[in-house]
N, C-alpha and C positions, 0 to 999 in steps of 0.2 A: 212517604204517602201521597204529597202531595203532586209530587211528580209523578206518580201512578195514575192518581185520579185526571193528572192534567192529559194523560195520554190515553184517556179512554177515545176508544174510535166511534163511529158511526153508530154503530152496531150497539158497542157498550153504554153509549148515550142514550140510545132508543130503549134498550133492555130496563137502565135506570128510571128512566122517563115513565116506561109500562109499568114498573112495577111501583111508583108512587101514585100513579093516577089509578090504577088496580084498587091499592089498598084505600085511597080516599072515597073511590067509587063504594067498595064493598061497605063503608061507614055509612055512609049516605043511605043505600038502599039495602043496608043491612042483609051483604050477602058473604056468610064466612067463605064459602068455597073463592069465590073473586079474591077475598083477603089472604089467602095462602097462595095463590098465585103471585099475588105482588109481591109478597116474603120472598117467593122463590126467587122470582126475576133480582129483586133486589140483593139476596143473599149469596147468589152467583155473581154478581157484579162484583159485589163488596168485596167477596171472598176471592174472586181473582187480583182485582186491585191489591189487595192485602198477600197475596202469594207474591205476586210481580214485585211487591215494594221490598219484599223482605227478602226476594231471591239474591243470595253474595256469588255474583256470576264475574270471572275474569277471563275476559277472551283475549286471544293473544293472535295477531296476525303476521306472517311473513310474505313477504310480495317480491317475486323477482321477474325482471324482463329478461328475456334472450332472444335475440342480441340486444345491448344497450345502445349500438352503433348500427344503422341500419340503412340501407341506401332508400331514399323515396321509390315509394311504389312496391318496396318488399315489406312482407309483414313480418312481426314483432309477436311472442308470445309470452302474455303473463300470467304467470303462476302464484297463486294464491292458498296460501296453506294457513288454515284456522286451527287453534286449541281452545277448549274450555277448559281450565285450571279451576273454576270454582266448585266449593262444594255444595250445593244444591244445583239441581236439574234446570235446564231453561226448557222453552217451548221449541217455538220457530224462531228461525233466524231467518231476516230478510236484508239481504247485503246489497249495497248500490256502490260500485266505485268510479269516484270522479275523474273523467277523461275528457281532455280537452276535443271539442267537436272534430277537428280534422283529424283525428284519431278513429272517430267511429264514433256509433251511439255507446251510452252509459251500459255497460253489462249489469244486469242485476241475476241473483240468484236466491233461492227459497231453499232454506236446508231444514230438517225434520230430525227429530230423535236426539238432539243436544242433551248430554247429560255430563256427568265428571269423569274427566280424561276424555272426553270425545275428541276427535283429530280429524278434520277432513279436508280436502285438497280439490281444488278448479282452477281452471284455467281457462283464457279468452285470447282471441287475437286481435291485433290494432296495424293498422295501416296507414301511413299518410302519404299524399302527392306531393307535398307542402313539406318543403326543406325548415329545419328549426330545431330548438331544443325544449321539448313538453315536457312536464310534471305529470306524472301518473297519480293518481290518490287528493286527498286521502279518502278514504271508506265508508261511508256511512253504514252502520247497523242496527236495526231494528228489530228488539226482540217480541214476540208476540206471544199469548196463550192460545190455547187448542181453539177455542171459541172464538177467537178474533174480536177480543171486547176490548183488550189493552194493547197499545204499542209503546215501547220504551226503547228512545233511540239514545246511538251513541256515534261517537266518531273518531276515527282512529287519526292520530296527527302526522304520520309518515306518508312520505311519497317516496317515488322514484324518477330518476330522470331517463329519459329516452331522447338519443339524438338521431334524427332524420338528415342524414347528409345527401348533397346534390346527385343528380342522375350522373351517371359515367359512362362513357363508351372507349372502346380499345382504339387507342390511335397507331397507326403505323412507325416504323422508324424511318427517318427522312433525314438527310444530310442538311447539316446549318453550317452557314460558312461563319469563318473568324476566324479568333486564337483558339487554342485546343483547350474544349469543355470536356471532352473526354466521356467515359462511359462509367466512369468511376472505377475501375482499375487501380491499383495501387503503383503509384508512379514516386520515386524520388520528389520530397517537395524540393521546388526552384526557389531562390532568395532573388530579390531583387538588388540589393547592395551587397556591402562588404566580399572578401575573398574566399575561395573555400573552407581556409584555416580558421579564419572569423568566425565562420557559422556551422561549420560541421565537427568542431569538437568542445567538451565540454570538461569540467574537471575531474579529479580523479575522484571516486568513492569506494569504498571499501566492498571488495568483492566484483569489482569489475575485472576483468579479462585482463591481465597484462600485454595480452597479444594485441589488444586494442590501444595501448598508448602511442600518443602521437608525440615524436621525439623532440621534433622540430619546434613544435607550438609549447611545448614544457619547456625547452630551453628558452624561449624567446620572454615566455610569461613567468618564469621561473618556478611553475609548480606543475605537478603534474597533470598533463592532459590528455584524455583520451578520446577516440573516435566516437562522435556522434551515430547512433543507427539510422538508418535511412526513414523517415517519416512516411506515413502511407497519406497519398495525396487523393483527396476524392473531390470531383467536380463541385461546383456551385451552380446553382440556377437562381436567380431572382422573379418570382413569378407577381408579377403586377396585376392587381385589378383594379379597374376604375369604376366605383361605387359611388359616383353622386348622382344627385338627383337631376342635375342638369344635363346629366350625359345619356339619360336615358328615357325610353318613351315605354307607353305600353301602362298596364295595371295587371297585379298580383301576378299567378305562375307563367302565364300569356306575356310578360313584358319583356322587356331586353335587357334588364337586370338579371333576371332570372336566368338566361340563356348565357350570358356572360358567366354568371355562375356556376353554370353547370360545365362550361367550356373551360373553366378555371380549373375545375374538379378535376376534370378528366384528364388536363397537361398535368396537372400535379401528381395523378397516379402514374402516368406515363413515364414523367422525369424521373419519379423515385425509384420506380421498378428498372430505371436504367444504370441507375446507383447515384444519381445526382443528390446531392444535399440541399433540398429544397426550401426557402422562404417565401413566405406570402407578404406581400406587401399591397396596401390599398390605399384608397386616397386620402387617407388620414396617417399614414405611414404603416411601418412594420406590426404587422398583427402578434400582441403576446401569446407567446405558447407556440407560435409556428418556424421560430428560427430557426437558422438551418443548423447553427451548431446543437441543435437539438435529436436532427436525425442522424440514425445509425444505419448500418447494414443491414438491419432486419427488415427494410424493405416496410416498415410501419408509415403508412399513410393516416393511421386515423388522428394523431392532432391537427396536421394541415385539412381534412375535410371535416374535423370538428369545428376550427376555425370558418371553413368555408360555410360551415351549415347556418352560424346564426350571423353570417355576415347582412348588415342592413343598409338601405340607402342613406347618405347623410347628405344634410344642407350645404353645405361650405361649397363654394365656388373654384377654389383654388386647390391645386395638386400638393401635398406636404412634398418634401423634398429632403428633410434631415437625413433621412435614411440614407441618400448619397454619399454621404461623408463618411459612412460607417466603415470600416476595413479596407481592403485593397481593393483596388480597381481591376477590372477583370471579370470574366466567365460570362455563363448565358443569361440574358435576360430575356423572359417571354411576357408578353403583355397583352391583357384582353381591354381595349378600349371601347368604349361607346362613341358619342359625337365628340369633336374635337374643337374646341374654343381658344380664337387666339392669343388668349393669356396664357396656352397653355404650351406655346411653341419654344418658348427658353427652356421650360421644363424637358420636353421631349427631346431637344437636342443634349439637355446635360446626361439625361438617362441614355442616351446611344452614346453618347460620349462616356459613360460612365462605365459602359460593358463591351466586352471583346464580341459579342455578337447577342446584336438586337433583334427581334424578330417579335411581330405582333399580328394579332387577328383582332380586325376593326370590326363591331356591330353595326350593319345599317339600322341605326333605330328610326331612320324617318319611315322605312319599311313598315318596323313596329306600332307605329304612330298613325298607318295609312296613309302614307305619303307614296310618292312613285321612287322605286328604287333609286338608290346614288351611291357612289364611291369617293365621295369627297374626302371623307378621313383617312382614309387608305391612299388617297393624292398626297393628301399633306406628312401624313406619316412618313411615304418613300421620299419627299423632300427635304426631311428632316434626317434621312441615312437610314431608316429602318424599314426591313424587309418584311411586308405587310399582304395581309389578303384581306376580303370581305368575307363577314358572315350574314348572310340573309335569313328570315324567319323560317322558310322554307330549304334552307340547305343542309346538307349533312355535314355535322363537323369534322367527322373523319375525311372526307373530301377533300372541304375548305384545309386542313391541317395538311394533307399531301400536298394542295397547291404550294405550299412554302417552296416546297423542292426545284418549284420552278420559276419562282420569282427571282427577278434580278437581283444580285448581290449589292444593292447599293450602299448596305451598312457594311462591308464587311474591311473598308478604309485602307483596301490593299494588302492585308497582312498575308503573311507567306506561310503561316501557320498552315499544318492539317486542317484538314475540315474533320468532324465528327457527325457520327452519325447517331442520330437519338432519335 
């Protein structure tokens, strides 16, 4: 009852005040008719309060977002299904869903005719030009009587995530020099050490085909050994994104960091579709959930794009290098850099030595900050053995990516292996 009284609207409080005033005036002025009007206003208000206070309603909400992973600038649809499982009918439902401001205005709905077993579905559209992970909800519900005298509020606690990934553009296949980085086709795995007998045989297991027994190894080891099947070889690519604050200029979606993230997303999609197992590395190290051993042949770029959707600028000044010591050397490294600091030179050299082929897109961050265009970072990268090109605010990523095909192969280190087209 207290909650219902506290939920009196302006109209309800006006009715209550008018009723009391009419009764008092009727006593003073000795006007019985005025008293009856006052009693009617009081009775209507208090009866409405009592009905809503005793109303046993149970509302359920099911919220779905389709799709839950959407590119920046693309819409997603939120579907709401509400049902009333209460024993008594309700009045009018006023619904308002909590939505982050970057997704648009908060949707509001008015639903009438609520009764036991009632079920209704509504939907609305959200859209964001800003990447990130957002929570949609919770929903607030206000139950009102038909006269608009009382409103009772309820809030659902559930929310649904929506991930907005960076914008991507299709990239052309270009030749990149260096050791074979392949297109992800299955090839026999090569081993760096040991003879063929040491690395291509294993112990016999029940059910193995006897035609696969390797008799020479069996005689040498004193137990039955069989030839191993060739292991599928998948090309690996490391995608590095420099997300340090000191390496970028500009604010918001017009900053060089956002341009770098979009470029990295486009490259990630391109390499994955070419069959590469891609891992994402930032200035703080390898991003959790985006390691290349999680990538499969189903061309699933979702985890990579989800990681890029939530990448933020970091305060640290030096690049993390612990990831350089993990796994075997070789493979393709594609980096997206901002400005290059003198303290980065040693790390750049290590990254280039770690890769069979190292290419980079260097953002002209000074142009994002309003300064005249420059290509100092690209020149420094070239001196460290990288094949690098410059990306400026008005440049198209597709054209800059194709420039890598005509860039001097300073980073090839004289390898005689074949070129791969990626």
